[in-house]
C-alpha positions in Angstrom: -84.0 17.5 24.8 -86.7 16.0 22.1 -89.5 17.7 20.4 -93.1 16.6 21.5 -93.5 14.1 18.4 -90.3 12.1 20.1 -91.9 11.1 23.2 -93.6 7.9 22.0 -90.7 6.8 19.9 -88.4 7.1 23.1 -90.9 5.1 25.2 -91.4 2.5 22.3 -87.4 2.3 21.7 -87.1 1.5 25.3 -90.1 -0.9 25.6 -88.2 -2.7 22.5 -84.8 -2.5 24.4 -86.3 -4.4 27.4 -87.9 -7.1 25.4 -84.4 -7.7 23.5 -82.9 -8.0 26.7 -85.4 -10.8 27.9 -85.5 -12.8 24.7 -84.9 -16.4 25.9 -82.7 -17.1 23.2 -79.5 -15.6 24.6 -80.9 -16.7 28.1 -81.4 -20.1 27.4 -78.0 -21.2 25.6 -75.7 -20.9 28.7 -77.6 -23.0 30.7 -78.5 -26.0 28.3 -77.5 -29.6 29.7 -74.5 -31.5 27.9 -75.6 -34.1 25.3 -76.9 -37.3 27.3 -76.0 -40.9 26.5 -79.5 -41.7 25.8 -82.3 -39.2 24.7 -82.8 -35.5 25.2 -86.4 -35.2 26.0 -87.8 -31.7 25.8 -91.2 -30.5 27.2 -92.5 -27.5 28.7 -95.2 -24.7 28.1 -95.6 -20.9 28.0 -95.6 -17.9 25.8 -91.9 -18.0 25.3 -91.8 -21.8 24.6 -91.4 -21.5 20.6 -88.4 -18.9 21.0 -86.8 -21.4 23.6 -87.4 -24.4 21.4 -85.9 -22.5 18.4 -82.6 -22.2 20.7 -82.6 -25.6 21.7 -82.8 -26.9 18.3 -79.9 -24.6 17.2 -77.7 -25.7 19.9 -77.9 -29.3 19.5 -76.5 -31.3 16.3 -78.7 -33.5 14.2 -77.0 -36.7 15.5 -78.4 -35.8 19.1 -81.4 -38.0 19.7 -83.8 -35.1 20.2 -87.6 -35.1 20.6 -90.1 -33.7 22.4 -93.4 -31.6 22.7 -94.2 -28.0 24.1 -97.5 -26.3 24.4 -97.5 -22.3 23.6 -100.2 -19.8 23.0 -102.6 -20.2 19.9 -101.0 -18.6 16.9 -97.6 -19.0 18.0 -97.0 -22.8 17.3 -95.3 -24.7 14.4 -95.0 -28.0 12.7 -92.0 -29.9 11.1 -89.4 -29.4 13.8 -87.3 -31.7 15.8 -89.6 -30.8 18.8 -93.5 -30.5 18.2 -94.8 -27.2 19.3 -98.6 -27.2 19.9 -101.1 -24.6 20.5 -103.5 -24.3 23.5 -105.6 -21.5 24.8 -104.6 -18.5 27.4 -105.7 -17.6 29.8 -108.2 -20.2 29.9 -107.1 -23.7 29.5 -108.4 -25.7 26.7 -108.7 -29.2 25.5 -106.1 -28.8 23.0 -103.7 -27.7 25.7 -104.7 -30.8 28.1 -104.1 -33.2 25.3 -100.5 -31.7 24.7 -99.7 -32.0 28.5 -100.8 -35.5 28.5 -98.5 -36.1 25.6 -95.5 -34.7 27.5 -96.4 -36.8 30.7 -96.4 -39.9 28.6 -92.8 -39.0 27.3 -91.2 -38.5 30.3 -92.9 -41.7 31.9 -91.0 -43.6 29.6 -87.6 -41.7 30.4 -84.7 -43.7 31.5 -81.6 -43.2 33.8 -79.6 -42.1 30.5 -81.8 -39.8 29.0 -82.2 -36.3 30.1 -85.4 -34.4 30.5 -85.1 -30.7 29.7 -88.2 -28.6 30.8 -88.7 -25.1 29.2 -90.8 -23.0 31.6 -92.3 -19.6 30.9 -95.4 -17.3 31.8 -98.9 -18.6 30.7 -97.9 -22.1 31.5 -100.5 -22.5 34.1 -103.1 -22.4 31.6 -101.0 -24.0 28.8 -99.9 -26.9 30.8 -103.3 -27.6 32.6 -104.5 -31.1 32.6 -107.0 -31.4 35.0 -106.5 -33.9 38.1 -109.4 -35.3 39.6 -112.0 -33.0 37.9 -113.3 -32.4 34.6 -111.8 -29.7 32.3 -115.1 -27.9 32.4 -114.4 -27.9 36.1 -110.9 -26.4 35.7 -111.9 -23.9 33.4 -114.8 -22.7 36.0 -112.0 -22.0 39.0 -109.4 -20.7 36.5 -112.2 -18.0 35.2 -113.3 -17.0 38.8 -109.8 -16.9 40.1 -109.0 -14.4 37.2 -112.2 -12.3 37.8 -111.5 -12.3 41.5 -108.6 -10.0 41.9 -106.6 -12.6 43.6 -102.7 -12.4 43.0 -100.7 -14.9 41.1 -99.4 -16.4 44.5 -103.0 -17.0 45.7 -104.1 -18.3 42.0 -101.3 -20.6 41.9 -102.2 -22.0 45.4 -105.4 -23.4 43.8 -104.0 -24.3 40.4 -100.8 -26.2 41.7 -103.2 -28.6 43.3 -105.7 -29.3 40.3 -103.3 -30.0 37.4 -101.6 -33.3 36.4 -98.2 -31.5 35.8 -98.3 -28.7 38.4 -96.6 -28.4 41.7 -93.6 -30.7 40.6 -95.5 -33.6 39.3 -93.9 -33.1 35.7 -90.6 -33.6 37.3 -91.5 -36.5 39.3 -93.0 -38.5 36.4 -89.6 -38.1 34.5 -87.6 -40.5 37.6 -84.9 -41.9 37.0 -84.0 -39.6 34.1 -82.2 -36.0 35.3 -84.2 -33.1 34.8 -83.0 -29.4 34.0 -85.6 -27.1 34.2 -85.0 -23.3 32.4 -87.3 -21.0 33.5 -88.3 -17.4 32.0 -90.0 -15.7 35.0 -92.8 -13.6 34.6 -93.5 -13.3 38.4 -92.7 -10.8 41.1 -89.8 -12.5 43.3 -89.1 -15.2 40.6 -90.3 -18.0 42.5 -90.3 -21.2 40.2 -93.2 -22.4 42.0 -95.3 -19.6 40.9 -94.1 -19.7 37.4 -96.4 -22.0 35.0 -97.6 -23.5 38.5 -94.3 -24.8 39.2 -94.1 -28.1 37.3 -90.4 -28.9 38.4 -90.3 -27.7 42.2 -92.2 -29.1 45.3 -95.5 -27.5 45.9 -95.2 -25.3 49.0 -99.1 -25.4 49.7 -101.8 -28.0 50.3 -105.3 -28.7 49.7 -106.2 -26.5 52.7 -104.4 -23.6 51.7 -105.9 -23.8 48.2 -109.5 -24.0 49.7 -108.7 -20.9 51.9 -108.2 -18.8 48.8 -111.5 -19.9 47.2 -112.8 -19.0 50.6 -111.5 -15.7 50.7 -112.7 -14.7 47.4 -115.9 -16.4 47.7 -115.3 -18.4 44.9 -118.0 -21.5 44.4 -116.4 -23.6 42.0 -118.0 -26.8 43.5 -116.3 -29.3 41.4 -113.0 -27.9 42.4 -113.9 -27.6 46.2 -115.0 -31.0 46.2 -111.7 -32.5 44.6 -109.7 -30.2 47.1 -112.0 -31.6 50.1 -111.4 -35.2 49.0 -107.5 -35.1 49.0 -105.2 -35.0 46.3 -106.2 -37.2 43.1 -102.4 -36.7 41.9 -100.1 -36.2 45.0 -97.3 -34.1 44.7 -94.0 -35.1 45.6 -92.8 -34.0 49.1 -89.9 -31.8 49.2 -88.0 -34.5 51.0 -88.4 -36.9 48.4 -84.8 -37.9 47.2 -85.5 -37.7 43.6 -85.5 -33.9 43.8 -81.5 -34.4 44.0 -81.8 -35.0 39.9 -84.2 -32.0 39.3 -82.2 -28.5 38.7 -84.3 -25.4 38.1 -82.9 -22.2 36.9 -84.4 -18.9 36.2 -82.6 -17.6 32.8 -84.6 -14.4 32.5 -86.6 -12.0 34.4 -88.0 -8.7 34.7 -84.9 -6.9 36.4 -82.8 -7.4 33.3 -85.5 -6.0 31.0 -86.1 -2.9 33.2 -82.2 -2.4 33.2 -82.2 -2.5 29.2 -85.0 0.1 29.3 -83.4 2.4 31.7 -80.2 2.3 29.7 -82.1 3.0 26.5 -83.6 6.1 28.0 -80.4 7.1 29.3 -78.6 6.9 25.9 -81.1 9.2 24.8 -80.4 11.8 27.6 -82.9 11.0 30.2 -81.6 10.7 33.8 -83.5 7.4 34.5 -84.1 5.3 37.5 -85.5 1.9 38.2 -88.4 2.7 40.6 -89.4 -1.1 41.5 -89.5 -4.4 39.9 -92.0 -5.8 42.2 -95.3 -3.7 41.7 -98.3 -5.3 42.6 -102.0 -4.6 43.7 -104.8 -3.5 41.9 -103.6 -2.1 38.5 -105.6 1.2 38.6 -104.1 2.2 42.2 -101.0 1.4 40.9 -101.2 3.6 38.1 -102.7 6.3 40.3 -99.4 5.6 42.6 -97.1 6.2 39.5 -99.0 9.3 38.5 -98.4 10.6 42.0 -94.4 10.1 41.8 -94.3 12.0 38.6 -96.4 15.0 40.0 -94.2 15.3 42.8 -91.2 15.2 40.3 -92.9 17.9 38.6 -93.2 20.1 41.4 -89.7 19.3 42.6 -90.7 17.3 45.3 -89.6 13.8 44.2 -85.8 13.6 44.9 -85.6 14.0 41.0 -85.5 16.9 38.8 -86.9 16.7 35.4 -86.1 16.2 32.9 -86.1 12.4 34.0 -87.4 9.0 33.5 -88.4 6.1 35.6 -89.4 2.6 35.1 -90.8 -0.2 37.0 -91.9 -3.8 36.5 -94.2 -6.6 38.2 -97.7 -8.0 38.0 -100.6 -5.8 39.1 -104.3 -7.3 39.4 -107.6 -6.4 37.9 -110.9 -7.2 39.7 -113.3 -7.7 37.1 -116.5 -5.8 37.7 -117.7 -5.0 34.2 -117.7 -6.7 30.7 -115.4 -4.3 28.9 -112.1 -4.8 27.2 -108.6 -4.3 28.3 -106.2 -5.9 30.6 -103.8 -5.3 33.5 -101.8 -2.7 31.4 -104.4 -0.7 29.8 -106.3 -0.5 33.3 -102.9 0.7 34.9 -102.6 3.5 32.1 -106.2 4.7 32.7 -105.7 5.0 36.2 -102.7 6.7 35.9 -104.0 8.9 33.1 -107.2 10.0 35.5 -105.0 10.7 38.4 -102.7 13.4 36.4 -103.5 17.1 36.0 -104.6 17.7 32.8 -101.6 18.3 30.3 -99.0 17.5 33.0 -95.6 17.1 31.2 -95.7 13.2 31.6 -95.8 10.4 29.1 -95.9 6.8 29.9 -96.0 3.3 28.5 -97.3 0.5 30.1 -97.3 -2.9 28.3 -96.8 -6.5 28.8 -93.7 -7.6 27.7 -95.3 -10.6 25.9 -97.2 -8.3 23.8 -100.8 -9.4 24.9 -102.2 -7.5 27.7 -105.1 -10.1 28.7 -106.9 -11.0 25.7 -107.0 -9.3 22.4 -104.2 -7.9 20.0 -102.9 -4.8 22.1 -99.8 -5.0 24.2 -100.9 -2.0 26.5 -101.1 1.8 26.0 -99.6 5.1 26.1 -100.5 7.8 28.6 -99.9 11.3 26.6 -100.7 14.9 27.7 -103.8 16.1 26.0 -105.5 13.0 26.4 -108.7 14.5 27.6 -109.0 17.0 24.5 -109.2 13.7 22.3 -111.7 11.7 24.5 -114.0 12.7 27.5 -112.8 12.3 31.1 -116.3 11.5 32.0 -116.6 8.7 29.4 -113.1 7.3 30.6 -114.1 7.5 34.3 -117.4 5.3 33.2 -115.0 2.9 31.1 -112.8 2.2 34.1 -115.6 1.1 36.2 -116.8 -1.4 33.6 -113.0 -2.6 32.8 -113.2 -0.9 29.5 -109.9 0.8 29.6 -108.8 -0.6 26.1 -111.8 1.5 24.3 -110.5 5.0 25.6 -107.1 4.1 24.2 -108.1 3.0 21.0 -110.5 5.8 20.8 -107.2 8.3 21.5 -105.1 6.5 19.2 -102.8 5.6 22.2 -103.2 1.6 22.1 -99.9 0.1 21.5 -100.0 -3.0 19.3 -96.8 -5.1 18.8 -97.8 -8.6 18.2 -96.1 -11.4 20.2 -92.9 -10.8 21.3 -91.5 -14.2 21.9 -90.8 -13.7 25.4 -92.5 -12.8 29.0 -90.9 -11.6 31.8 -94.3 -9.6 33.5 -95.5 -6.0 32.6 -93.1 -3.1 32.0 -94.1 0.6 32.9 -91.9 3.5 31.4 -92.4 7.2 32.6 -91.0 10.1 31.3 -91.6 13.6 33.2 -90.2 16.7 31.7 -90.1 20.4 32.6 -93.4 22.3 32.9 -94.1 24.5 30.2 -93.2 28.2 30.5 -95.8 30.3 31.5 
């Protein structure tokens, strides 16, 4: 097996393997449409947008009439390419993202039957592709912020967000008629439903205003401007699923968390650790999911988990955080802290919880390591208090266990990697 200093390296290598497997470059190329008679118009949004655009520009020769605009997270844009890559804010929409979205819509409005519209979609697009429909930008920001604090899951949030955006809920694809549309999607949601990735700009909205209002009621979200819009009826009607225009719209999920998890598992197996994929659809409160992963690890250590240490397990999905305090962190650091607090002191368990895009919530961190001996470096009592104020990042920064990778260029949800070794000899 490995010495103690190597555990962290093993986990990081497995994380890097997962990210590489989910990189959109290799995933995009096999699904690109043939050169059209007219123009190839490229639009889209998400944290993987820049990497997806780079592959598109490499794939089509200079004589192709290629133009477009996509929007990605701040710090990842670029100027001077054939396709403009603009920047917007995430997780809260801003004026820059809304303006970029309106540019996309004007571009596809002018598409003709000889053109082809290529839509590049990835996680984070709900905020980046958020030109408000029937309410002000401030009103849209208000409901986004309330949803993010509420503990609502991504499906519930998108039931609201799809009703409030000019491009969401299939409206972007509808604006491209009569041009054919190909949408390539890098999934960051459990189940890989395109309606829930970037609020579904190229698929019919399965919900309605009443469903959206029900979500606001369930989480006691006031958001008066959004409520007024939803109560008054759709400002920008979404195309109905029976609309014949959908026959020209083809949406394909080209990368998802399952491939990333398989790559992480292969990396760990290659290092000599028997590894199994626990699940790719873990949801619920992040701290609770962390505690459940700790319970699995403890069962394995005790010989009750259906596996024998040394072994490893990996999982994916997207948890939620109900914000009660004003601390720093994200889903993955809160998951990691919930797991660490549920493990016995010095249990032979090492873990890494990190967002595949390299950014866990807001800030520069991707996630955190869970390591034996944590409570010798930081106070368990202080950690419990930090969890209650959603300040999980502070704990792992103090312990030296925060993971910082920078943006990875992809986004296929959260990754959790767990190593379980034999108990130390007494």
